[in-house]
N, C-alpha and C positions, 0 to 999 in steps of 0.2 A: 284949415281944420276939416277933417272928414265929417260928412253929414251924420248926425247922431243916429244910432240904431236903437230900436226898442230893447235890444239886448244889453245896452250899456248899464241901465240900473241893475240888471241881474249880475253883471260882471262886478260891479262895485259891491253888491251884497255878498257875492261869493268870496271876494278877496277879504273883505272885512270879517267874514265868518271863519275863513280858513287860515288866514295869516294873523296869528295871535301869539303873544309871549307865552313861553312854556319853560319852567325851571326843571331840568332833568328829563330823562327819557320818558315819553308820554305814557308808555304802558305801565311801568311801576307807579308812575304818578297818578294814574287813574285809580289804582288800588289805594294809594295814599289818600286820595280825595274821598273815596268811599269810606275809609276809616275815619277821616276827619269829620265827615257828616254824621257818621254813626256815633262818634264821641259827643258831638253837639247834642244829639237826641238823647243819648244816655245820661248826660249831665254830670258825669264824673269820670275819673280815670278808670280804664278797663283793667280787669284782673287777668283776662284771657282774650286772645284775638284769633279768630278763625277766618281765613281768606279762601275764596274759591274763584278761580279765573278760567276763562276759555283756554283751550290748548294753544291757540296762537298768541294770546297774551302771556301765557307761561313761557313760550318760546322767546318772546321779546323782553321778558323781564328777568330771566335767570342769571344773565351774566353782566348786567349793567350796574355801574356804581350809582347809588342814590345820592343826589347832591347834598353836601354838607355833612355826610355821615362817614365817608371813607369806607363804606361797606357795600357789598353787592347783594342784589336779589330782592325778590318780592316780599319776604318776611320783614326785611328792614324797612321797606316802604310802608307796609301795613302798620308796623309799630310806630314809625316816625309820624305818620299821618294821624294816628290815634292819640299820640302824646302831645304833639305841638302843631298839628295841621290847621291851617286857616280854611274852614269849610266854605267860605265865601270867595276864595281866591282862585278857583278853577285850577288851571294847569300850573299856577304858581302857589299851590297849596303849601309847599314846604319853605316858603320864602322867609319865614320868621324862626326857623330852626336854630336853636342855641346848643352849645356844647353840653349843657346839663340835660337837654332833651335827648341828645344822642346817647349819653350815658344811660339814661333811663330806658331808651329803646334797646340798647345792648343788654341791659340787665334782664329785660323781658325775654329777649332771644336766648340768653344764656340759661335762663330758668326753664326753657322749653314751653313758654306760655304763648308762643305765636306759631301758628301752622298755616300753610298755604297749599291747597291741592287743586286738581283740575276739576272744573264743574262740567257736568253732563248737560250742556246747553247747546242749542243750534247756533247761537250768536258767535260770529267770528271774534268780535271784541266784547268781552264781558268781564267785569270785576265785581266781586261781592265781598263785603266785610261784615262779620258778625262779632260784636263786642259784648263781653260778659262782665258784669260787676254785681256781686251779691246775688240776688235772685232775679236780676233784670238782664235782658239782652236786647240788643238792637241790631237789625240787619239792614244794610243799604246795598242796593244793586245798581250798577251802571252798565248800560248796554248800547251797542251799535255806534257809539261815539265816546270819546274819552271822558267827557264830562256830563253825559246824558243820564241823569238819575231816572230810573224807571220804577223803583220800588223802595219804600221805607217801611219797615215793620218794627214794632216794639212790643215785646212780650206777647207775640202772636197777633197783635192788632195791626192792621194795615193803616198806616198814617198817610201814605201817598202811593198811588199807582198810576203810571202814565198810560193813557189809552193810545190807540193808534193815531188819532188826530193830533194828540200832544206830541208824539214822536215825529210826525211829519212836520209840524210847525217849528221844530227845533233846527231844521235845515231850510232856512228861508230863501232859497234861490233855486233856479232850475237852469241847467245848461244844455237841456235836451236839444234845443234848436241851434246851438252854437257850432261853429267850426273854427279852424285855425285862422282863416282870413278875418273873421269877425273879431277874434282875439287881437290879431295884429292891428287892425284898423282902430280898435278902441285904444290900445296902448299907445299908438303913435299919433292918434288924431284927436282924442278927447281933450277937453280943456285941462290945462296943467293943474289948476286948483283942485280938480277932482281926483288927481293922482298923487298929490304930494304926500299923503299920509303913508305911502309905501316906503318913504325914506327912513321911517323908524326901523325897518328891517335892516337897513345898512348900519344904523347906529348900534342896535343890539348885537347883531351877528358880527359886526366889525370889532366890538369890544370883546366878544368871545375869542375871536382870532388873535387879538393882542394877548389875551390871557393865556391862550394855548401855546403861544410862542415862548413862554417861560420854560417849557419843557417838563413841567411838573405833572402832566396829565396823560392818562391813557398810554398809547404807544408812542407818544411825542413825535409823530411823523413830521409835522411842520418844523419843529425845532431840529430834527435830524436833517431835513433837506437844507435848512440854513447852515448847519455845520458842514455838510458835504460841499456846499457852494464855497465856503471859506477854505476848505481843504483841496479845492480844485477838482473834485469828482463830479460836480455838476457846474454848468455855467448859468449865471444869472440872466434871466430873460423873462419875457411875458409868461411863457408856459410854466416855468419853475415858480414864478411869483404866484400864479393862480393855484398851483398845487400846494405850495407851502402855506399860503394864508387860508385856503379853504380847509386843508387838512388840520391846521392848528385849531380852527374853530370847532371842528368835530372832536379832536383830541380833548379839548376842554370840556365840551358838553358830555361826552361819554365817560370822561375821567372824574366827573363829580364836581365840576366848578359850580360855585354858587352864584352864577350869572344866568339870567334867562336867555334863551334863544328865541328868535322870532320864527315860529314854526310855519309849516305849510302842510295842509291836509292832515293835521294831527301829528306831525313829526318835526322835531327840531332839526334833525339831520337833513330832511328834505328842504326845510327853510334855509339852512346853511348852504346847501348845494345850489339852491336857486338864487342865492344872494351874493356870496363872496366872489365867484368868477366874474360876475357882472360888475361888481365894485372895482375889481382890479383892472379890468379892461377900461372902465370909465375913467379911472385915474390915468391910465396910459394915454388915452386920447384927449385928456383935459376936458371931459364933459362937465357941464354945469349941472346944477341940481335938477333942473327940469329934464334934461336929457337922461340923467341917472334915474330919475323917477320913472320916466317912460320905459327905459330898459328893464328896470326892476319889475314894473307892472307887467311888461310882456313876458318876463321870465316866470314870475309867480303865477300869473293867470294861465299861462301855458301849462305849467305843472298841475294846477288845479283842474284844468280842462281834461288833461290826460287821466289824472287820478280819479276823476269823477266816473270814469268808465271801469275802474278797478274795484275789487273788494277792499274793505277797510284795511285788512291785513292779508297777505298772501305769500306765496313762495317767491314772488318777483320782488327783487330789491327796488323799492320805490325811489331810492336815491337816483337811480338811473333815469326815471321819468322826470324827476325834479331837475336833473341836469340837462334834460332836453329843453326845459324852460330856459336854463342858463345859456344853452347854445343859441336859442332864439334871441335872447337879450344881447349876447355878445355879437352875433352876426349883424344885428341892427346897428349897434354902436360902431361897428367897423365898416359901415356903409352898405350893408347887404339890404336888398329889397325883400319883399315877401317871398319871392321865389327862392332866394338863398336861405331864408329862415326855414322854409319847408324842406329844402335839400339837407340842411344840417340835421334836422330832426329825423329824417328818413335814414341818414347815414348812421346816426346813433342807434336807431332801432336795429340796423344791420350789424352793429358792433357789440352792444352790451345787453341785448335782449335776454340772454341766458343767465344773467347774474342772479343768484339766489339770495333770499333773505334767510339766514340761519340764526336769527335772533339778534337783539340789540346787545352790543358789546363794544369793547375798545376797538375791535377790528372793523367796526363800521367806518372808522376814519380812513381805512384803506379803500373801502368801496367808494367813499366820497371822493378820494383823490383819483381813483381809477375812472370814475364817471366824469369828473371835471376834465381829466386828460382827454377822454373820448369826446367830450363836448367841444373842446378847443380844436382838436384835430378835425372834427366834422365841420366846424366853422371855416377853418382854413381851406378845406376841400371845397366847401360851398362857394367861398369867395373866388375860387379858381374854376367855378362852374362844374365841379365834379361831385358825384354822390353815389351811394349805393342805389342801384336802379330797381325798378319794379320787376325786373326779370330775375331778381336774386332773393331766394329765401322767402321770408314772410313780409318783406318790404314790397309795397305797391308803388305805382307811379305817383299816386296822389297821397299827400301827407296825412289827410284825415283817415283814409283807408288804411294806411300803414299803422297809424295809432290804433285803429279798431282791431287790426290783426294782432298786434301786440297784446292788447287788453283781453281779447278772446282767448289767447294762450294762457294768460294769468287766471282767467275765470274758469277755464276748462281743464286741460291736461295737467297744469301745474298744481291743481288741488291734490293730486296723488303725490307729487313731489313734496308738497307742504306736509302731508301726513307722514311721509318717510323722514323728513327732516325732524319733525317733532318726536317721532319714535326714537331716533338716534340720540337726540338731546336729552330726552327723559331717561333713556337707558344710561347715558353718561352720568346723569345726576345721581343714580342709584349706586354707583360704584364707590 
């Protein structure tokens, strides 16, 4: 066993905080949660709902199916949360949604009693729901994280307001002194009993993959790959198995399946991307539960370590960074040392760094499959002692420096990319 590091408790807190179940795409679910809390404070069914969200949350909520409703968009999420949301369930706020609730939400939408617009706020991640009934109104605002309530008002009276200390306390870990070697040593050397909780990610995301293989969701990429294998257009192998099963989980999640995903850093797709490729390779090598847990921990914690340096939402598709975690986990399962893990991550940065996030939608499953393919390709290169070198592009010789360069790009120049993506999407919605 590796000598314990003072960082290990921080790593455990980070994973427990960031790897949690989520039902549906987390951006519209954040608005649904705000609506559910507002309904609780209002004490009765709303007559009218007004939502306001940040531009980035609007981007990520416009085209995604809200689970259990068969409908897309933020107004659906706001209505469903207000009618049947569980205000105490966090990212599983819509877990108890029934067909009668969906009908009631649809009736509110058809009657024009739900509106959602863009809020003029500095927060990248912001959702606000105002519910009206009779002469009463309640407003609930969530900011900076998908479940972080920062304000509750009723009839102009502030019932709750989070101060800066409260906001800081809601992120109970720090990775400021971490690096990839510390992440690797924790995942591969910590006592097994400290890591076993991560196996729940395999259970939840594995179930989503099975559901997605039905072909009833989204772009049914996983089911399409399976059909093409049967028709001889693809050969069955480890790569196609990774692509098929990972894509299927994303198909189900983005297509409105009523099963939770185990998320990573506030995203179900990131959780799927960090989980399924590792699961498939673990099955291929006959890994036991302990080895699977270590590989999943390496994957999820690497994804968190990278995402910790990114804005909560940006123009960079974070499925790519989550898949860098999967590359780390797969490389270790296939016998790679830390050097090979770092090589795989660097090669991925040289491969998929430019993939944009143009909002949550069914097409996210394509980005998931592309990133999973890049991850496995980078692993195969690393096992052959080949990588994108520090002489090429934004990639550096050192893995941590490569990660820092990628994240600097997302925090810097890609902000303008993000603004233009949002402009294009908003203009499309007006046509």
